[in-house]
C-alpha positions in Angstrom: 81.0 136.0 69.9 81.4 133.5 67.0 78.4 131.4 65.9 80.2 128.3 67.2 80.5 129.8 70.7 76.8 130.7 70.7 75.8 127.3 69.5 77.9 125.6 72.3 76.5 127.9 74.9 72.9 127.1 73.9 73.7 123.4 73.8 75.1 123.6 77.4 72.0 125.6 78.6 69.7 123.0 77.0 71.6 120.1 78.6 71.1 121.8 82.0 67.4 122.2 81.3 67.5 126.0 81.4 66.4 126.6 77.8 64.6 124.7 75.0 65.4 125.2 71.3 62.8 125.0 68.6 64.0 124.7 65.0 63.1 127.7 63.0 61.8 129.6 66.0 64.8 130.1 68.4 65.7 129.4 71.9 63.3 129.9 74.8 63.5 129.8 78.6 62.5 126.4 79.9 59.7 125.9 82.4 61.1 125.8 86.0 61.8 122.3 87.1 59.6 120.7 89.7 61.1 120.5 93.1 63.1 117.3 93.5 61.5 114.4 95.4 62.6 113.8 99.0 65.8 111.7 99.3 64.9 108.1 100.0 66.5 105.7 102.5 69.2 103.7 100.7 70.7 102.2 103.8 69.2 98.8 102.9 71.7 98.5 100.0 74.6 98.1 102.4 73.1 94.8 103.6 72.1 93.6 100.2 75.5 94.3 98.5 77.4 92.5 101.3 75.1 89.5 101.7 76.5 87.7 98.7 79.9 87.4 100.3 78.6 84.8 102.8 77.9 82.3 100.0 81.2 82.8 98.1 84.7 81.7 98.7 85.9 85.2 97.8 83.5 88.1 98.4 83.2 90.4 95.5 84.5 93.9 95.9 84.9 96.8 93.5 87.8 99.1 94.3 88.6 101.6 91.6 91.1 103.6 93.6 94.2 102.1 91.9 92.7 102.9 88.5 91.5 106.4 89.4 95.0 107.4 90.3 95.9 107.4 86.6 92.5 108.5 85.3 91.7 111.5 87.5 93.0 114.8 86.2 95.1 116.6 88.8 94.2 120.2 90.0 95.3 123.1 87.8 99.0 123.9 88.0 99.9 120.4 89.1 102.3 118.5 86.9 100.8 115.2 85.8 103.4 112.4 86.4 100.5 110.0 87.2 98.8 110.0 83.8 98.2 106.9 81.8 97.6 108.4 78.3 99.4 110.6 75.8 99.4 114.3 76.3 97.0 116.0 73.9 100.0 117.4 72.1 101.1 113.9 71.3 97.7 112.6 70.2 96.8 112.5 66.5 93.8 114.8 67.0 93.7 116.1 63.4 94.1 112.6 61.9 91.4 111.2 64.2 89.0 114.0 63.4 89.5 113.5 59.7 89.1 109.8 60.0 85.8 110.2 62.0 84.5 112.7 59.4 85.3 110.4 56.5 83.8 107.4 58.4 80.6 109.2 59.1 80.0 109.7 55.4 80.5 106.1 54.5 77.3 104.3 53.2 75.8 102.4 56.1 78.3 103.9 58.6 75.5 104.4 61.2 73.9 101.0 60.8 74.4 98.0 63.0 77.8 96.3 62.6 78.5 92.6 62.8 78.6 91.4 66.4 82.2 90.3 66.2 83.3 93.6 64.5 83.8 94.8 60.9 85.6 92.1 58.9 88.1 94.5 57.5 89.1 95.7 61.0 89.3 92.1 62.3 91.6 91.3 59.4 93.8 94.3 60.1 94.3 93.2 63.7 95.0 89.7 62.6 97.8 90.9 60.3 99.3 93.0 63.0 99.5 90.0 65.4 100.7 87.5 62.8 101.4 83.8 63.1 98.4 81.5 63.2 95.9 84.3 64.0 93.2 84.9 61.5 90.3 87.3 61.3 88.0 84.5 62.4 89.6 84.5 65.8 89.4 88.3 66.4 86.6 90.1 68.3 86.5 93.9 68.3 86.0 95.3 71.8 85.6 98.6 73.4 89.0 99.2 74.9 91.5 96.9 76.6 89.8 97.1 80.0 86.6 95.7 78.5 88.5 93.0 76.7 90.3 91.9 79.9 87.0 91.9 81.8 85.5 89.6 79.2 88.5 87.3 79.2 88.6 86.8 83.0 84.9 86.3 83.2 85.1 83.6 80.4 88.1 81.8 81.8 87.6 81.6 85.6 84.6 81.1 87.8 84.0 83.1 90.9 86.3 82.0 93.8 89.0 80.6 91.4 92.6 81.6 91.7 94.2 83.6 88.8 97.9 84.0 88.5 99.1 87.6 88.0 102.5 89.2 87.7 103.8 91.0 90.7 103.8 93.9 90.5 101.1 94.3 87.9 98.4 96.7 86.4 95.9 97.7 89.2 93.0 97.8 86.7 93.5 94.1 86.1 93.6 93.3 89.8 90.3 95.4 90.2 88.7 93.3 87.4 89.7 90.0 89.1 88.5 91.0 92.5 85.2 92.4 91.2 84.6 89.0 89.6 85.3 87.2 92.9 88.6 85.8 91.7 91.7 85.4 93.9 94.8 87.1 92.4 97.9 85.1 93.2 101.2 86.9 92.6 104.1 85.5 90.6 107.2 87.8 90.8 108.8 89.4 87.7 112.4 90.5 87.2 114.1 92.4 84.4 113.4 89.5 82.1 109.7 89.2 82.8 107.7 86.6 84.8 110.0 84.0 86.4 109.2 80.5 85.0 110.2 78.4 88.0 108.0 80.4 90.3 105.2 80.3 87.7 105.3 76.5 87.6 105.3 76.4 91.4 102.2 78.8 91.5 100.3 76.6 89.1 101.0 73.5 91.1 100.2 75.1 94.5 97.0 76.8 93.4 95.5 74.7 90.6 94.9 77.9 88.7 93.9 77.8 85.1 94.7 81.4 84.1 97.8 83.5 84.0 97.5 87.2 83.1 100.8 88.7 81.8 102.2 91.7 79.9 105.2 90.2 78.0 106.1 93.6 76.3 107.0 96.7 78.4 105.3 95.3 81.5 103.3 97.8 83.6 104.8 99.0 85.9 108.3 97.6 85.6 108.8 98.0 81.8 110.3 94.5 81.6 110.2 92.5 78.3 109.8 88.7 78.6 113.2 87.3 77.6 113.3 85.1 74.4 114.3 82.0 76.3 111.3 82.4 78.7 108.6 82.9 76.0 108.3 79.2 75.0 108.8 78.1 78.6 105.9 80.2 79.9 103.6 78.8 77.2 104.8 75.2 77.9 104.2 75.6 81.7 100.7 76.9 81.1 99.9 74.2 78.5 101.1 71.5 81.0 98.8 73.0 83.7 95.8 73.0 81.3 95.8 76.8 81.7 95.2 79.9 79.5 97.6 82.8 79.2 95.9 86.2 78.9 98.4 88.3 77.0 97.8 92.0 77.6 99.8 93.6 74.7 98.9 97.1 75.7 101.7 99.4 74.5 103.2 97.7 71.5 102.6 100.9 69.5 104.4 103.1 72.2 107.9 101.7 71.4 110.8 104.1 71.8 112.9 105.2 68.9 116.0 103.3 70.1 114.2 100.0 70.9 115.2 97.9 68.0 113.1 95.0 66.6 110.3 94.0 68.9 109.5 90.3 69.8 106.3 89.0 68.3 103.2 88.7 70.5 103.0 85.3 72.3 99.8 84.7 70.3 101.9 84.6 67.1 103.8 81.6 68.4 100.8 79.7 69.8 99.0 77.2 67.5 97.4 75.4 70.4 95.1 78.2 71.7 96.8 78.6 75.0 97.0 82.4 74.5 94.0 84.8 74.7 95.4 88.0 73.3 94.3 91.6 74.1 95.6 94.6 72.2 94.3 98.1 72.0 94.7 101.3 70.0 93.8 103.6 72.9 97.2 104.1 74.4 98.6 105.2 71.0 95.7 107.6 70.2 93.4 109.0 72.8 91.6 107.9 76.0 88.3 108.3 74.0 89.5 106.2 71.0 88.4 103.0 72.7 88.9 100.3 70.1 90.7 97.0 70.8 90.9 93.3 69.8 90.3 90.2 71.8 91.9 87.2 70.1 91.5 83.5 70.8 91.7 80.1 69.1 89.5 77.1 69.7 86.2 76.5 71.7 87.0 79.4 74.1 86.3 81.8 71.3 82.6 81.1 71.4 82.4 81.7 75.1 84.3 85.0 74.7 82.0 86.0 71.9 78.9 85.2 74.0 80.0 87.3 76.9 81.0 90.2 74.7 77.6 90.2 73.0 75.7 90.0 76.3 77.7 92.7 77.9 78.0 95.3 75.2 76.3 94.1 72.0 79.0 95.6 69.8 81.4 98.5 69.4 79.6 101.5 67.6 80.1 101.2 63.9 81.2 104.8 63.3 84.1 104.2 65.6 85.1 101.0 63.9 84.9 102.7 60.5 86.9 105.6 61.8 89.6 103.2 63.0 89.8 101.7 59.5 90.2 105.2 58.1 92.9 106.1 60.6 95.1 103.0 60.4 94.8 103.0 56.6 95.9 106.7 56.2 99.5 108.0 55.7 99.0 109.9 58.9 99.1 106.7 61.0 102.7 105.7 60.4 103.8 109.3 60.7 102.1 109.6 64.0 103.7 106.4 65.4 107.2 107.6 64.3 106.6 111.0 66.0 105.4 109.4 69.2 108.3 107.0 69.2 110.8 109.9 69.0 109.0 112.0 71.6 108.7 109.2 74.1 112.5 108.5 73.8 113.3 112.1 74.4 110.9 112.4 77.4 112.2 109.1 78.9 115.8 110.4 78.6 114.9 113.7 80.1 113.2 112.2 83.1 116.0 109.7 83.7 118.6 112.4 83.6 116.6 114.7 85.9 116.1 111.8 88.4 119.8 111.0 88.5 120.6 114.6 89.1 118.0 115.6 91.7 116.9 112.3 93.2 119.8 109.8 93.1 118.4 108.0 96.2 115.5 106.7 94.2 116.6 103.4 92.6 115.8 103.0 88.9 116.6 99.3 88.2 115.4 99.3 84.6 115.1 101.9 81.9 112.5 100.6 79.4 112.7 101.1 75.6 108.9 101.3 75.3 105.8 102.4 77.2 105.3 105.7 79.0 106.6 105.5 82.6 109.5 104.6 84.9 109.3 102.4 88.0 111.3 103.6 91.0 112.1 102.0 94.3 112.0 104.2 97.4 114.6 104.2 100.1 113.8 101.8 103.0 111.5 103.4 105.5 109.9 105.9 103.1 106.2 106.0 103.4 104.5 106.0 100.0 101.4 107.8 101.3 103.4 110.6 102.9 105.5 111.1 99.8 102.6 111.1 97.4 100.7 113.6 99.6 103.8 115.8 99.9 104.3 115.6 96.1 100.8 116.9 95.5 101.4 119.8 97.9 104.6 120.6 95.9 102.6 120.6 92.7 103.3 117.2 91.1 101.0 114.2 91.0 102.7 110.7 91.2 101.4 107.2 91.4 102.1 105.1 94.5 103.4 101.6 94.1 101.1 99.8 96.6 98.1 99.3 94.2 100.3 97.4 91.8 100.8 94.5 94.3 98.2 91.8 95.0 100.0 90.9 98.2 102.4 92.7 100.6 105.0 94.7 98.5 108.7 94.1 99.2 109.4 97.9 99.3 107.9 101.2 98.6 107.7 102.3 94.9 106.6 105.2 92.7 105.5 105.1 89.1 106.3 108.3 87.1 104.7 108.9 83.7 106.5 111.0 81.1 103.8 110.8 78.4 101.0 112.9 80.0 103.1 116.1 80.4 103.6 118.9 77.9 107.3 118.3 77.3 110.8 117.9 78.6 110.8 121.3 80.4 107.8 120.3 82.4 109.5 117.0 83.2 112.5 118.8 84.6 110.2 121.1 86.7 108.2 118.1 88.0 111.3 116.3 89.2 112.5 119.4 91.0 109.1 119.6 92.7 109.4 115.9 93.6 112.8 116.7 95.2 111.0 119.2 97.4 108.4 116.6 98.3 111.1 114.0 99.2 112.8 116.5 101.5 109.5 117.2 103.2 108.7 113.5 103.6 112.2 112.8 105.0 111.8 115.6 107.5 108.5 114.2 108.7 110.1 110.8 109.1 112.9 112.3 111.1 
């Protein structure tokens, strides 16, 4: 065995409490652990955790099932059409490792960073967003999910309505419900959220927050049309409301996309938009660095909640981010991912049209990492997803993406988490088998 293997084995044994290591002496068997204490009675917690609902308009609940569908790794041999991150073969592992190594050697790299984040990193994010955004309005946060949590807690009190796109990202719905908020759906079409329905929803509910994804919306892949961008901001401003812009996959644009629209925050001098953007989707699930951007008095409230919740993002990770985005490897990586995602999207689209023409694909996105499919009427999502897993392919059901009753059954299929186009073709063939099984059960 190599010294590295021995070192890792000893570290694992030490973590399990089986050995202790003594520098200069070696590794020794640990003393046997004392028998564990008797299991206590935790049944009282069921009463305590549910008691707060009696005093609230909307009882708080934490349901992570919609998020776990995309986070949980499928069993070995199962093709991952449910993943929410790049396959390891698409991640810039060498560039990230080099950046982290260089960052760790910087003077002061392991000290306490500024609470708002490193000034150079805040400036980089501000330049990326553009318009009136400056470094002073940028807070560095630990991933987009954390930034969305901070934003919703800052902008809406428990029991308040919050307008959401329908369908939308299940993780955001989970955040809202865990905070005691009431998600109110506003339908989207191929051009993004529908302004007339948005105005109606603001009037009917009195909501003061809209959460939207104007670029390659999750799950539909829609891009907010140019003529709707200003209208959405005007409607929100007239309602005295904030727009939380989740710009989550701007760096996962496909090779054939053409110029991208600017973030809404870049066209907002009045502080209507609270902007969230992250580097995680374009790098690795563990590279959790993002920005939370605002303008005006709300920035201080966001900053206060961020400090109370997490203090700050670890400085070595912030330093490594600066190293990564400032290196020649970063634009090379983005170009490589752009080409790979286009190839994978085209491969999945072609395979679906060949093997599963009954699944409607209303929109083919030019960015992001997934396709949104409508199932034939009468198809049960739960039966199909279970059959797919038995056939060896994991898919994401559409129900968790809706805050109210969905108009039809849907599936979301990711093409970024698989090894390549051959695996995509095989996954679609397995899904064909699952659809046949589900249809036989229905008959």
